[in-house]
N, C-alpha and C positions, 0 to 999 in steps of 0.2 A: 128521135121522133119529135120534131119541132112542135107539131100540133098537140101531142100529149103533154109536153113540157109547158106549153102555153096554158093549157087547161089546168094543169097542176098549179101553176103560178096564180091564175085567177081564183082558184078555189082556196088558196092559202091566205087571202086577205092582203097580199102584197101587190102593189101596183108597179108598173114599169113605164118609163118614158125614155126614149132615145134622143140623142142630140138632133136628130132629123125632125123631131116633133116640135110644133110651136109651143107646147106646154113646158118644154125643157127650160130650166132657169136661165134667163138671158145672161146674167152675170157670169155663169160658168162657161158660156160659149167663148169667152174672150180670154180665159186663162191660158197659160202656156201649154199645158197638156190637159185639155178638157176630157172628162170621162165620156165614153161612147153612150153610156146610159146610166140611169139611176133607178134603183129599186127603192120603194118607200112604203111605209105604213102611215096612214093618216093622209096628209096632203103636202104638196110642195109649197115652198115659200111663195108668198103673193108678190107678183110683179108690182113695182111702183111703191112698195113699202120700204122704209129704212130698215136696215139690219145691222146689228152689232154682234160681233163674235166676242165671247168672254171665255178666256182660257187661262189656265194657271196650274199651280202645283197640286199634286195629289195629296201630299202631306203638307197642308197649309196651316197657318196659325188661325186661332179663333177670330182675330181681327180680319184676316184675309177672307175667311168664310163669310163673315158678317158683311163685309164690303161687297163681295160678289153677289150675295143675295139682295142687298139693298139696291145696288146698281141695276141688276136685272129686273127687279120689281118696278123701279122707277121708269126704266125704259119701256117695260110692258104696259104700264099705266099710261104711257104717252104714245101708244100704238107703234112702238118700235119692236121688231121681231128680234129674238135672241137666238144666236147660233152657238153651239158648242159640241163637244164630243162625247158627252155622257160618261166620262171617266170619273173615278172617285175624286173627291176634293172639290176644287174650284168649278170644274165643269158641272158637277151635280148641283153645287150651290147655285150656279147661274140658272140652270133649268128650273130648279125649285123656286127661285125668286121670280122668274118670269111667270110660272104657273100661279104663284101666290098673287101676282099683280094682275091676273086675269088676261094675260097676253099670250101670244103665240111664241113657241120655242121649237127649235129644230135640232135634233141630235144627229150628227154625222158619225157613222160607225166605221170601224176598221175590220168589219166582218159582215156577214150577210145581214140584211135588215130583219130576218126572222130570228136572229140570235140576240138575247139580252146579255150584253157584255159591258161592264162586269155584272155578275149575277146580283150583287148587292143593290144594284139600281133598278130592280124589277118594278118598284113603284113608279119610277120615272118612265121606264120603257112602256108601261101600261097606260100612264096618264098623258104623256106628251102627244100621242096621236089625236087626242080629243080636241086640241086647239092648234096643233102644229103637225110635226111629222118626224119619223125616224127614217133617215136616208142612208143609202150605201151605194157605192159603185160596184160592189161585189155581189155576185149571185147568191140567192138563198142557199143556206147550208154551208157557206164559206166560213171556216173557223177563224177566230181572232188570232192572226199571226203577227208577230212583232214587226215584220217588214211592211204590213199594210197600214200601220198607224201614221208614219210620216207621210204616206201618200194621201191618206184621208185629210190630213191637215191642210193640204192645198185647197180642198173643197170647202173647209170651214172658212178659210180666208177668202176664197173666191166667191162664196155666197154673200159675203158681208161688205158693207160700206166702210166699216171701221173695225179694228181689232183692239181689244183691251186685254192686256196681260197682267195677271195678278200673281205675285210671288212665284216666279219661275226660277228654276235652277239654270246654271250656265249651259248645261247640255241637256236640253229638255224638248219635248214635243211642243211646248208652248212657244219656245223661241223659234222652232221650225215654222210654226204657224205665223209668227211675226215676220220671219224672213219671206215667206210666201206672200204675205199681205203687202210688204214693201215692194217686192218684185212686181206685184200686180197693180201698183200705184195706189194702194189703199193707205189710209192713215192708221198709225199704230200708237196706242196710249199705254202707259204703264202706271 
Protein backbone atom coordinates (compact mmCIF):
# COMPACT_ATOMS: atom_id res chain seq x y z
CA UNK A 1 0.00 0.00 0.00
CA UNK A 2 1.96 2.98 -1.33
CA UNK A 3 -0.20 5.59 0.41
CA UNK A 4 0.23 3.90 3.81
CA UNK A 5 4.03 3.63 3.34
CA UNK A 6 4.23 7.29 2.29
CA UNK A 7 2.32 8.39 5.41
CA UNK A 8 4.55 6.19 7.58
CA UNK A 9 7.66 7.75 6.01
CA UNK A 10 6.39 11.29 6.57
CA UNK A 11 5.59 10.52 10.20
CA UNK A 12 9.08 9.14 10.81
CA UNK A 13 10.95 12.42 10.28
CA UNK A 14 12.68 11.01 7.20
CA UNK A 15 12.42 12.96 3.96
CA UNK A 16 12.58 11.50 0.46
CA UNK A 17 13.71 12.93 -2.86
CA UNK A 18 13.88 11.11 -6.19
CA UNK A 19 16.21 11.78 -9.11
CA UNK A 20 13.17 13.19 -10.94
CA UNK A 21 12.80 15.99 -8.36
CA UNK A 22 14.67 19.27 -8.86
CA UNK A 23 15.81 19.15 -5.20
CA UNK A 24 17.86 16.00 -5.91
CA UNK A 25 21.60 16.83 -5.53
CA UNK A 26 22.85 17.93 -8.95
CA UNK A 27 26.30 16.37 -8.56
CA UNK A 28 24.75 12.91 -8.07
CA UNK A 29 22.82 13.09 -11.35
CA UNK A 30 26.06 12.72 -13.30
CA UNK A 31 27.81 9.83 -11.56
CA UNK A 32 27.94 6.49 -13.38
CA UNK A 33 25.17 4.84 -11.34
CA UNK A 34 23.13 7.53 -9.61
CA UNK A 35 20.69 6.38 -6.96
CA UNK A 36 17.03 6.60 -7.88
CA UNK A 37 16.30 8.36 -4.61
CA UNK A 38 17.72 9.57 -1.32
CA UNK A 39 16.18 9.25 2.12
CA UNK A 40 17.44 11.83 4.57
CA UNK A 41 17.14 13.29 8.05
CA UNK A 42 17.94 17.00 8.28
CA UNK A 43 18.48 18.54 4.88
CA UNK A 44 20.29 17.88 1.61
CA UNK A 45 23.63 19.48 0.70
CA UNK A 46 23.13 23.00 -0.60
CA UNK A 47 23.62 23.58 -4.30
CA UNK A 48 26.43 25.98 -5.17
CA UNK A 49 28.44 25.21 -2.02
CA UNK A 50 31.90 23.65 -2.15
CA UNK A 51 32.04 20.19 -0.59
CA UNK A 52 34.95 18.08 0.56
CA UNK A 53 34.76 14.40 1.44
CA UNK A 54 37.07 13.33 4.26
CA UNK A 55 37.50 9.58 4.64
CA UNK A 56 40.06 7.31 6.24
CA UNK A 57 40.98 4.55 8.61
CA UNK A 58 38.74 3.35 11.40
CA UNK A 59 41.81 2.53 13.50
CA UNK A 60 43.76 5.72 12.97
CA UNK A 61 46.66 7.30 14.78
CA UNK A 62 46.22 10.19 17.19
CA UNK A 63 47.89 12.39 14.55
CA UNK A 64 45.43 11.28 11.85
CA UNK A 65 42.50 11.93 14.15
CA UNK A 66 43.77 15.39 15.00
CA UNK A 67 44.42 16.29 11.35
CA UNK A 68 40.96 15.10 10.23
CA UNK A 69 39.28 17.22 12.90
CA UNK A 70 41.44 20.29 12.20
CA UNK A 71 40.91 20.08 8.45
CA UNK A 72 37.14 19.62 8.76
CA UNK A 73 36.89 22.48 11.26
CA UNK A 74 38.86 24.82 8.99
CA UNK A 75 36.73 23.87 6.00
CA UNK A 76 33.51 24.40 7.96
CA UNK A 77 34.71 27.79 9.18
CA UNK A 78 35.20 28.74 5.53
CA UNK A 79 31.68 27.66 4.52
CA UNK A 80 32.78 24.40 2.87
CA UNK A 81 30.49 21.44 3.54
CA UNK A 82 32.08 18.22 4.81
CA UNK A 83 30.89 14.81 3.55
CA UNK A 84 31.79 11.49 5.15
CA UNK A 85 30.34 8.11 6.11
CA UNK A 86 29.94 8.37 9.91
CA UNK A 87 32.16 5.31 10.41
CA UNK A 88 34.37 5.03 13.46
CA UNK A 89 37.73 6.77 13.17
CA UNK A 90 38.50 9.41 10.56
CA UNK A 91 34.88 9.72 9.36
CA UNK A 92 33.66 10.52 12.87
CA UNK A 93 36.60 12.88 13.42
CA UNK A 94 35.68 14.77 10.25
CA UNK A 95 32.02 15.13 11.22
CA UNK A 96 33.03 16.25 14.72
CA UNK A 97 35.46 18.84 13.34
CA UNK A 98 32.86 20.27 10.97
CA UNK A 99 30.35 20.57 13.80
CA UNK A 100 32.97 22.21 16.05
CA UNK A 101 33.65 24.67 13.23
CA UNK A 102 29.97 25.62 13.09
CA UNK A 103 29.55 24.27 9.56
CA UNK A 104 27.43 21.78 7.69
CA UNK A 105 28.32 18.13 7.49
CA UNK A 106 26.59 15.22 5.79
CA UNK A 107 26.82 11.54 6.70
CA UNK A 108 26.11 9.03 3.93
CA UNK A 109 25.08 5.70 5.45
CA UNK A 110 25.29 2.12 4.21
CA UNK A 111 21.92 1.35 5.81
CA UNK A 112 18.58 3.11 6.19
CA UNK A 113 18.70 6.75 7.31
CA UNK A 114 16.67 5.73 10.36
CA UNK A 115 19.56 3.54 11.62
CA UNK A 116 22.45 4.90 13.65
CA UNK A 117 25.41 2.85 12.47
CA UNK A 118 27.73 2.38 14.18
CA UNK A 119 25.85 2.79 17.45
CA UNK A 120 28.89 4.40 19.08
CA UNK A 121 28.26 7.47 16.90
CA UNK A 122 24.81 8.22 18.32
CA UNK A 123 25.91 11.75 19.30
CA UNK A 124 26.87 12.50 15.68
CA UNK A 125 23.71 10.88 14.30
CA UNK A 126 21.61 13.14 16.54
CA UNK A 127 23.70 16.31 16.02
CA UNK A 128 24.46 16.23 12.26
CA UNK A 129 20.85 16.94 11.09
CA UNK A 130 20.83 20.25 12.98
CA UNK A 131 23.25 21.81 10.44
CA UNK A 132 23.46 19.14 7.73
CA UNK A 133 21.96 15.76 7.06
CA UNK A 134 22.11 12.01 7.35
CA UNK A 135 21.57 10.52 3.87
CA UNK A 136 21.00 7.07 2.41
CA UNK A 137 19.91 5.53 -0.85
CA UNK A 138 18.49 2.63 1.17
CA UNK A 139 14.92 2.59 2.45
CA UNK A 140 14.26 2.99 6.17
CA UNK A 141 14.76 -0.16 8.24
CA UNK A 142 17.46 -1.42 5.84
CA UNK A 143 20.16 -3.06 8.00
CA UNK A 144 23.87 -2.22 7.61
CA UNK A 145 25.11 -5.02 5.35
CA UNK A 146 28.75 -5.23 4.24
CA UNK A 147 27.81 -5.09 0.53
CA UNK A 148 26.11 -1.70 0.97
CA UNK A 149 29.18 0.21 2.15
CA UNK A 150 31.22 0.12 -1.08
CA UNK A 151 28.07 1.31 -2.90
CA UNK A 152 27.53 4.22 -0.53
CA UNK A 153 31.14 5.31 -1.11
CA UNK A 154 30.25 6.33 -4.68
CA UNK A 155 27.75 8.77 -3.17
CA UNK A 156 30.31 10.23 -0.76
CA UNK A 157 32.61 10.88 -3.73
CA UNK A 158 29.75 11.96 -5.98
CA UNK A 159 28.47 14.61 -3.59
CA UNK A 160 31.93 16.15 -3.20
CA UNK A 161 34.13 18.43 -5.24
CA UNK A 162 37.29 17.00 -3.63
CA UNK A 163 38.12 13.90 -1.62
CA UNK A 164 40.74 13.77 1.14
CA UNK A 165 41.98 10.35 2.29
CA UNK A 166 43.65 10.14 5.70
CA UNK A 167 45.49 6.96 6.78
CA UNK A 168 43.79 4.38 4.57
CA UNK A 169 44.76 0.73 4.35
CA UNK A 170 45.53 -0.78 0.93
CA UNK A 171 42.22 -2.66 0.77
CA UNK A 172 39.81 -0.22 2.36
CA UNK A 173 36.56 1.60 1.79
CA UNK A 174 38.53 4.84 1.79
CA UNK A 175 40.45 3.81 -1.31
CA UNK A 176 37.20 2.65 -2.91
CA UNK A 177 35.91 6.20 -2.32
CA UNK A 178 39.11 7.62 -3.84
CA UNK A 179 38.66 5.37 -6.92
CA UNK A 180 35.06 6.55 -7.35
CA UNK A 181 36.20 10.17 -7.00
CA UNK A 182 38.84 9.75 -9.72
CA UNK A 183 36.36 7.96 -12.01
CA UNK A 184 33.99 10.90 -11.51
CA UNK A 185 36.70 13.42 -12.41
CA UNK A 186 37.13 14.74 -8.87
CA UNK A 187 40.47 15.66 -7.29
CA UNK A 188 41.81 13.34 -4.59
CA UNK A 189 44.25 14.36 -1.84
CA UNK A 190 46.07 12.22 0.73
